[in-house]
C-alpha positions in Angstrom: 70.9 -50.1 -124.4 71.2 -53.9 -123.4 74.8 -55.1 -124.3 74.3 -58.5 -126.0 76.5 -60.3 -123.5 73.8 -60.3 -121.2 72.3 -62.2 -123.4 73.4 -65.6 -123.1 75.5 -65.1 -126.1 78.7 -66.9 -127.1 81.4 -65.0 -128.9 80.5 -66.5 -132.4 77.3 -65.4 -132.0 77.8 -61.9 -130.4 81.2 -60.8 -132.9 78.4 -62.8 -136.4 75.6 -59.8 -134.7 77.7 -56.8 -134.4 78.9 -57.9 -137.9 75.7 -57.6 -138.9 74.9 -54.3 -136.6 77.5 -53.2 -138.4 76.5 -53.3 -141.9 73.1 -51.7 -140.8 72.2 -48.0 -142.7 69.3 -48.5 -140.1 70.3 -46.8 -137.3 67.2 -46.5 -134.6 64.5 -47.6 -134.1 61.3 -45.7 -132.8 58.3 -47.6 -132.1 54.9 -45.2 -131.4 53.1 -47.8 -128.5 49.1 -48.8 -129.3 48.7 -51.5 -132.0 52.6 -51.2 -132.3 53.8 -52.4 -129.6 50.8 -53.5 -128.0 47.5 -54.4 -128.9 45.4 -51.7 -126.9 44.1 -50.2 -130.4 40.5 -51.7 -129.5 40.8 -51.4 -126.1 41.2 -47.3 -126.4 38.5 -47.2 -129.1 36.2 -48.7 -127.4 36.7 -47.0 -123.8 36.1 -43.2 -126.4 32.7 -45.1 -127.6 31.7 -45.8 -124.3 32.4 -42.9 -122.2 30.9 -41.1 -125.5 27.5 -42.7 -124.8 27.7 -41.7 -120.9 28.0 -38.2 -121.8 25.4 -38.2 -125.1 23.8 -41.5 -125.8 23.4 -42.7 -129.3 26.1 -41.3 -129.6 29.0 -43.7 -129.2 29.2 -44.7 -133.3 29.9 -41.4 -134.7 32.6 -40.6 -131.8 34.3 -43.6 -132.7 34.9 -42.8 -136.4 35.8 -39.4 -135.9 38.6 -41.1 -133.0 39.6 -43.6 -134.9 40.1 -40.2 -138.0 42.0 -38.7 -135.5 45.2 -41.1 -134.6 48.3 -39.8 -133.9 47.0 -36.6 -132.4 48.1 -35.6 -128.4 45.2 -36.8 -126.2 43.2 -34.8 -124.8 42.8 -32.0 -127.8 42.2 -35.6 -129.4 38.9 -36.3 -127.1 38.5 -32.5 -126.9 38.0 -32.3 -130.5 35.3 -35.6 -130.8 33.6 -34.3 -127.8 33.1 -30.8 -129.0 32.1 -32.6 -132.0 28.9 -34.6 -130.6 28.5 -31.8 -128.1 27.8 -29.3 -130.6 29.9 -27.0 -127.9 32.7 -25.7 -126.8 34.2 -27.5 -123.5 34.9 -25.6 -120.4 38.6 -26.8 -119.5 37.0 -28.7 -116.5 34.6 -30.6 -118.0 37.8 -31.1 -120.8 39.2 -32.1 -117.6 37.2 -34.9 -116.0 36.3 -36.5 -119.1 40.4 -37.7 -119.9 40.2 -38.3 -115.9 37.6 -41.0 -117.0 38.8 -41.7 -120.8 42.7 -42.9 -118.5 40.9 -44.9 -115.8 39.0 -46.9 -117.9 42.0 -47.4 -120.3 45.1 -47.3 -118.4 44.8 -51.0 -116.6 43.4 -53.1 -119.5 46.5 -51.1 -121.7 48.8 -52.9 -119.2 47.1 -55.9 -119.6 46.8 -56.2 -123.1 48.5 -58.4 -125.5 51.1 -57.7 -127.7 52.0 -57.1 -131.1 53.1 -59.9 -132.8 57.7 -60.7 -133.1 57.7 -57.4 -130.8 59.2 -58.9 -127.5 61.2 -60.9 -130.1 62.5 -58.0 -131.9 63.0 -56.3 -128.1 65.1 -59.7 -126.6 67.0 -60.6 -129.1 68.6 -57.3 -130.8 69.4 -54.7 -128.9 72.2 -53.3 -130.3 70.5 -50.7 -132.5 69.3 -48.0 -130.1 65.6 -48.0 -129.9 62.9 -45.0 -129.1 58.6 -45.0 -128.0 57.4 -42.1 -128.9 53.7 -42.2 -128.5 51.1 -39.7 -128.7 49.4 -40.9 -125.0 51.1 -38.1 -122.6 54.4 -39.2 -121.4 54.3 -39.9 -118.2 51.2 -42.4 -118.3 53.7 -44.1 -120.8 56.8 -44.7 -118.7 54.0 -46.0 -116.2 52.5 -48.8 -119.0 56.3 -50.0 -120.3 57.2 -50.0 -116.5 54.6 -51.9 -115.5 55.0 -54.1 -118.4 58.7 -54.7 -118.3 59.4 -53.1 -121.2 61.7 -50.0 -120.3 64.4 -51.7 -120.2 64.1 -52.4 -123.5 64.7 -48.4 -124.8 66.8 -45.8 -124.8 64.1 -43.1 -124.0 60.0 -43.3 -123.4 58.5 -40.0 -124.9 55.0 -39.3 -125.5 52.7 -35.5 -125.7 52.2 -33.9 -126.1 55.4 -32.9 -128.0 54.6 -33.3 -131.7 55.9 -36.6 -132.8 57.5 -34.8 -135.5 59.8 -33.1 -132.9 60.3 -34.9 -131.2 61.2 -37.3 -134.7 64.3 -34.2 -135.6 65.2 -34.6 -131.8 66.3 -38.1 -132.2 68.4 -37.5 -136.2 70.2 -35.2 -133.8 70.9 -37.6 -131.0 72.3 -40.0 -132.6 74.1 -38.3 -135.0 72.7 -40.5 -138.1 71.1 -39.3 -141.8 67.2 -38.8 -141.2 66.4 -41.8 -143.3 68.8 -43.4 -141.1 65.5 -43.6 -138.3 63.4 -45.7 -138.8 59.6 -44.7 -137.8 56.7 -47.9 -136.9 53.6 -47.0 -136.5 50.1 -47.7 -137.2 48.5 -43.9 -138.3 48.7 -42.0 -141.0 50.1 -39.1 -138.7 52.8 -41.0 -137.8 53.7 -41.4 -141.4 53.2 -37.4 -142.1 55.5 -36.5 -138.5 58.3 -39.2 -140.8 57.6 -37.8 -144.0 58.1 -34.5 -142.6 61.4 -34.7 -140.8 62.9 -37.3 -144.1 62.5 -40.4 -141.8 61.8 -43.8 -143.0 58.8 -45.3 -142.3 57.0 -48.9 -140.9 52.8 -49.0 -141.4 51.3 -51.8 -139.4 48.8 -52.6 -140.3 46.7 -55.3 -138.2 44.1 -57.8 -139.8 40.5 -56.9 -140.9 41.3 -52.9 -140.0 41.3 -50.4 -143.2 45.3 -49.4 -144.3 45.7 -45.2 -144.1 48.9 -45.9 -145.8 49.4 -43.9 -149.6 50.7 -47.3 -151.7 54.2 -46.6 -151.9 53.8 -47.4 -147.8 55.7 -50.6 -146.7 53.1 -52.8 -144.5 53.4 -55.3 -142.1 50.3 -56.9 -139.7 52.8 -57.3 -137.0 56.3 -56.7 -135.8 57.6 -60.7 -136.8 60.7 -61.1 -138.4 61.1 -56.7 -138.0 65.0 -58.5 -137.2 65.2 -59.5 -141.4 63.2 -56.5 -142.4 65.2 -53.3 -141.0 68.6 -55.8 -142.3 67.2 -55.8 -145.5 65.2 -52.0 -145.4 67.0 -50.5 -148.4 66.7 -53.7 -150.6 63.8 -54.0 -149.6 62.4 -50.4 -150.3 65.0 -50.0 -153.5 65.8 -46.8 -151.6 69.7 -44.8 -152.0 70.2 -44.2 -148.7 72.7 -41.6 -149.4 
């Protein structure tokens, strides 16, 4: 975690920031990666469609729809589910290994260079007092490498990827931060993210990019990007109408 002393703040600015932090009731924030920190969802959707078209000509569109319906599932499992349906047969481990490797090759560098979601870098650079985590369904080492390549790894207390289930990770973060479940905020873009938060009692903020279908129940608060995230967190209980006690 980065001290505000290292951010060019004067004494009064640091004091005001610390006082505001002490008044907050969200104590830690967990970010999904794709679609929350990086605008990389279209990159990965298109790569899957292309891979499916290579393996089963004419079925790329069907594969993409299945892919979109399984967001938040660990990549290897997700690719296995989609290609089993598209190819209409069980996949041998070697075949699945090959598909996973080709998919990674298609998306890695493009994900590194994908635009940041609006407001994400501004939040991370200006509000370091609340511990931040990345919690992704993408493979652990790959998420770490991408965060390092994008030079954002330094903003996070930990970067956690698959195959660990998100609900298990969130439960561990609650224990690590010694906070109440609702004092952990998960920011995600898929219904599986929302379910993971519900399963452990964490708070949840959905990100739904313009033009994409909202996958969340009507009671879930959603934003198009992370613009103004500091204020959203600072006023979380007033805007959600919940009592955190």
